N, C-alpha and C positions, 0 to 999 in steps of 0.2 A: 632500652630502645634507643637507637641512634637518631640523630636529627634528620639524617637523610631518609631513614625509613619512615619517620613521622611525616615528612614532606610528601613522600610517595603515597602514603596511606591517606593523607588529607586530600591530595589531588584525585585519588581514585574515588573517595567518598563524594567529592563534588561532582565528578563525572557520573557516578551512579545516580546521584540525586537529580542531575540534569536529565538523564535518560528516563528515570522513573517519572519525572514530571511530564516529559513529552509523551510517554506511553499512556500515562494516566489521563492526559488531556485528550488524546485520540479516543481512548475507551469511553470517556464521558461524552465527548461531542457527538460521537456516532452510536452511542448506546450499544457498544460491542458486547458487553458481558452483563448478564442480569442474574438475579437471585436464582440459585439452583442450577445454573448452566453447567453442562459437562463439556469442557473445552478440550478439543483434540489439538495438541501442539505438534505440528509436523516438524520433526527433527531430522534434518538432512546430514548433519555433520559439518555444516558450514558455519562461519562466524555469525551470520544473521540469525539462524534458528537457535543457536546456543544462547545468544544474547536475548532473544525473545523469551525463551523458556526461563532464563535467569530472572528477568524483570517481572514476568508474570508470577513467578514464585514469590518474589519480594512483595509484589502488590497483593497477592493472595493472603499473605501473613498479616497485612495491616488493613485490608479492605473490610468495610462493614457488610459488603455483599459477599455471601457465601457461594463459591463456585469450585468446581472440581477440575483438576488438570490431568490429562492423560497424554503422555509423550508417545508418539508413534513414528516409526521409521519405515519407509518403503524400500525394501531390499530389491534393487533393480538388477541384481546379479552382474554388476560391473566387476570385471576381473580385478582381483587384488583388494576388494573392499573388505576392511577389517571387521569381522563378524561380531567381536565382543566390545568394540569401543563404545558404541552408543548404549547398549544394555548396561554395561558396567558404569557408565557415566550417570545414567538415570538412577541406577540403584544407589550410587554414592550420594545422590540428592534426596533419596527417598521418594522419588516420583514413579508412579505406575508407568510401565512401559510395555508396548506391544509392537511386534514386528509383522509387517505385511510382506509376503514374498511374491514377486511377480517379475518375470524376466522381460522387462521392457527394453533392456540393453540390446538383446539380440534382435528384437523387432526393429528398433530404430536403426541399428547398423545394417540390417538387411534391406530396409525400405528406403532409407535416405542415401542418395548417391554420395560418393566421397567429395568433400569440399563444400557440400551444401549444409545449411544450418539445420541442426537436429532439434533445436529447442521447441519448436512448434509441436511436432509429433510427440516428443518426450513429455512435454507438459500435459498434453491431452491424455496420454496413457496414465500418467501419474494421477491426474485429477480423477479419472474414472475409478482407479483402484482406491483412492482415499475416500471418495464419495460412497463407494460400496461398503467399505469398512465402517464409515460413520453411520450409515443407515442401519447396519446390523448390530451396532454397539451403543445405541442410545446417545450418540453425540449430538449436541445441540448447536455447537459452534466449531468451525474448523479454522484454526489460527495458522496463518502463513507468515513467513518471515520477510516479506518484501518491505523495504524501507523507502524513505522519501526519494532517494536518487533513482531507485528502480521505477517508481511511479512516473517521474519526470522523463526518464529514458524511454519508457513505454509510450508516453505521449508523443515524443518526437519520432519514434519508430513508426507509429501508426500514421503520423502526418506525412513523413517522408516516403514511406514505402507502402502504405495502405490507403492513403487519401482519406483518412478518417480522423476526426478530432475526438480521440478516445484514449483513456489511460487505464489504470487499475484503481478502482475505488477502495476506500478504506473498509467498506462493508458491502457485501455482495450477496444477492439471492441467486442461487444456481438456476439454470434455465428450466430445470424440471420443478422448481419451486420447493424442493425438499431440503435444501441445505443452505446455511448461512455461513459465508466465508468472511473472516475478519483479518485485518492487517494491523496489529497493534503498533508496529514500528512505522506507521505511515508518516509521522511527523519527525522521524529521526534521520538525520543525515548520515550517510555511510561513514564519513570520517570519524564520527563519534563511536560507531560500532567497531571500527578497526582498532581504535585506542582501547576500548573496553575489552574486546576479545584478547588483545595482547596482554592486558593487565591481568585478566582472569586465567590466561594460559589454557584456553579451551583445546581439547584434542581434535584439531581440525582435520577433516577428511576431504581431500581434493576430489572434485568431480572429473572422472576420466572421459566424460562426454563433452560437457560445456567447456571445461578447462582446456580441452585440446583444440579449441576453435578460436585462435587469436584474431582472425579476420572477419568474424561474424558481425552483423550489422549493429548489434547492441554495443560491441566494443568501440565501433566507430563513433556512435552517438555519445558514449561515455567519454571518450577522448575529446569530442567537440565541446561538451558541457564543461569538462575540466579546464580546457583552454579559455572558454568564456569566463569562468569563475576567476581564473588567474588574471585575465585582462580587465575584467569588470567585477570586482568583488561585490557580492550581493545579488548578482543576476539570477543565480539558481534559486535563491530564496524568493525573489520576485516572481519567477516563473511558477513556483509552487503556490504562492499566494494568489496568482491569477486563476489557478485551477479551482480555488476555493471562493472566487468572486466572479462567477460567470454571468454575463448579461446575454441571455439567449436571444433577445430581440435585436442585439447588435451583431449577430452572426448571419448566416445565410442558409440555414436549414429549414425548409418549409414544413418538415415533419416535426421539428422541435418547437417552432413558433408559427402561429397562424397569421401569415401576412395577408391572406385574403380577407381577414376580418377588420383590417385597419380602417377601411372606408366606413364600415358600420359603426365602429368604435368612435370615429370622429363625429359622425352624425348624432350618435347618442350623447356624446359629450356636449355638442352644440345645443341640443335640445335641453339638457339639464342646465347648462349655463344660462340659456335664455329664460327658462322658467324661474331660475333663482335670482335673476337680476331685478332688483326693485326700482331701479332708476330708468325711466323712459329714455329710449335712445336719443330722442330729440333734444334732451337736456344737455347732452355732451357737445352739441354743435358749436356753441359759442367758445367753449374751451378749445376744441379742435381747430376752429378757425384762427384762434389766437396763436396756437402752436405752429400752425403751418404757414401763417402769413409772414 
């Protein structure tokens, strides 16, 4: 073994350990996976989902919690999509694999005008297909490959273009209360995934929908955050940290915080303070006169 190879190998091991630590931390903090869970790993052919599957497999081998992994791909009938890449890859890892076929590509192309962002409709159609499959196949958790940068970008997209303070949570209960979605890569920056995917030489499959939209709003926000990080290193990390330390009372949403109760809370606190004060108010008079004189 050459010295150069040893150096590369050690560098990869450190990177893998760092990613395992971040994924393990997210799983633990948000109770993403429990004993006996059947986790559906949504495998798209992109670097993020490959990395997620790789790390979940690694954690599965060493975790005291027993859980099952099922790799699933939604075949959206995009032209030129390689049919055997994902099944063959999953088979090489010994991971059970299922294919869902639904022509969302034609629907999106027909409904969305040229030049408009396709992601919204595409994601809703994908989500519906995945939820249906999960419900029919005993899946208890649906794992998506969104990473930390995706979450931060979504926050700014909603702020800038939707007027909402909203992002993508690490763990989510679906609107119909039937499915739990988890994002094990929530703490992982995209830069680490890029390095890991290159080192693992994943068979990346480009998306002919999203990848063909260089001017979409998410790209604009991504470039903005990239410039911020270059000018002010650590800013992106600080933004994500702020999302984990929310002071609802210091914002302005009356549905999230009961501002109408503040007067009542103040009155209750005053009553409690008065009842608990053992010193008669008059005994403070000489001290106060001395301070104010």
